[in-house]
C-alpha positions as CSV (number, residue, x, y, z in Angstrom):
1,M,0.0,0.0,0.0
2,T,1.5,3.3,-1.1
3,G,-0.9,5.6,0.7
4,P,-0.3,7.1,4.1
5,K,-2.7,4.8,5.9
6,R,-3.5,1.1,5.7
7,T,-6.4,0.2,3.5
8,P,-9.6,-1.0,5.2
9,S,-9.8,-4.2,3.1
10,L,-6.2,-5.2,4.0
11,P,-5.6,-3.9,7.5
12,D,-2.7,-6.3,8.2
13,V,-0.7,-5.1,5.1
14,P,1.7,-2.4,6.1
15,T,2.1,0.7,4.0
16,V,5.4,1.4,2.2
17,G,6.0,4.3,4.6
18,E,5.9,1.9,7.6
19,S,8.8,-0.1,6.0
20,L,10.7,2.9,4.5
21,P,10.6,5.8,7.0
22,N,11.6,8.5,4.5
23,Y,9.1,7.3,1.9
24,Q,6.5,9.9,0.9
25,S,3.6,8.7,-1.1
26,G,1.8,10.4,-3.8
27,T,-1.9,10.9,-3.0
28,S,-4.4,9.9,-5.6
29,F,-7.2,12.4,-5.9
30,W,-10.2,13.3,-8.0
31,V,-11.4,16.8,-8.2
32,L,-14.1,18.7,-10.2
33,V,-12.7,21.7,-11.9
34,T,-14.4,24.5,-13.9
35,R,-13.2,27.6,-15.7
36,A,-11.4,30.4,-13.8
37,G,-13.8,33.1,-12.7
38,A,-16.9,30.9,-12.4
39,P,-19.4,32.7,-10.3
40,A,-19.2,32.1,-6.5
41,A,-22.8,31.2,-6.3
42,V,-22.4,28.5,-9.0
43,M,-19.3,27.1,-7.2
44,K,-21.1,27.0,-3.9
45,Q,-24.1,25.1,-5.4
46,L,-21.9,22.7,-7.3
47,N,-19.8,22.0,-4.2
48,A,-22.9,21.5,-2.1
49,S,-24.4,19.1,-4.7
50,V,-21.2,17.0,-4.9
51,L,-20.8,16.8,-1.1
52,K,-24.5,15.7,-0.9
53,A,-24.0,13.1,-3.6
54,M,-20.9,11.7,-1.7
55,Q,-23.2,10.9,1.2
56,A,-25.6,8.8,-0.8
57,P,-25.4,5.2,0.4
58,E,-24.8,3.8,-3.1
59,V,-21.9,6.2,-3.6
60,R,-20.4,5.5,-0.2
61,E,-20.7,1.7,-0.9
62,R,-19.0,2.0,-4.3
63,V,-16.2,4.2,-3.0
64,A,-15.6,1.7,-0.2
65,Q,-15.6,-1.2,-2.7
66,M,-12.7,0.5,-4.5
67,D,-10.8,0.9,-1.3
68,L,-11.0,4.7,-1.6
69,V,-11.6,7.3,1.1
70,A,-13.8,10.1,0.0
71,I,-12.9,13.4,1.5
72,G,-15.0,16.4,0.6
73,S,-13.7,19.9,0.8
74,T,-14.5,23.5,0.0
75,P,-13.4,25.0,-3.3
76,A,-10.7,27.0,-1.3
77,Q,-9.4,23.9,0.3
78,C,-9.2,22.1,-3.0
79,D,-7.4,25.0,-4.6
80,A,-4.8,25.1,-1.8
81,F,-4.4,21.3,-2.2
82,L,-3.9,21.5,-5.9
83,R,-1.4,24.3,-5.6
84,E,0.6,22.3,-3.1
85,Q,0.6,19.3,-5.4
86,I,1.8,21.4,-8.4
87,A,4.6,22.7,-6.3
88,V,5.7,19.3,-5.1
89,W,5.3,17.4,-8.4
90,G,6.5,20.3,-10.5
91,R,9.9,20.2,-8.9
92,I,10.1,16.4,-9.4
93,V,9.1,16.7,-13.1
94,K,11.7,19.5,-13.7
95,A,14.4,17.5,-11.9
96,S,13.6,14.4,-14.0
97,G,14.2,16.3,-17.2
98,A,10.8,15.1,-18.6
99,R,9.5,17.0,-21.5
100,V,6.3,17.2,-23.5
101,D,7.0,16.7,-27.2
């Protein structure tokens, strides 16, 4: 398991971080994005609708079947998270010399 926590379906399988203390895992994530400058009222309604859908029993069950942990957030929290990920992975990509052709 490469995530920071053990997965519920395999609680006895240690994470890589438990075996390699300096290991830092990448976090998988799904986010909904829209164009820059979308009206705040639209963003608020979209966020509320997504958070509500995430609580539906059939959605929660399917997420659990995939060994995922659904974490809802506000648009501001999501923006901060994405900026953090860009900073971390941007440095790694630059250091690797990877290029888009």
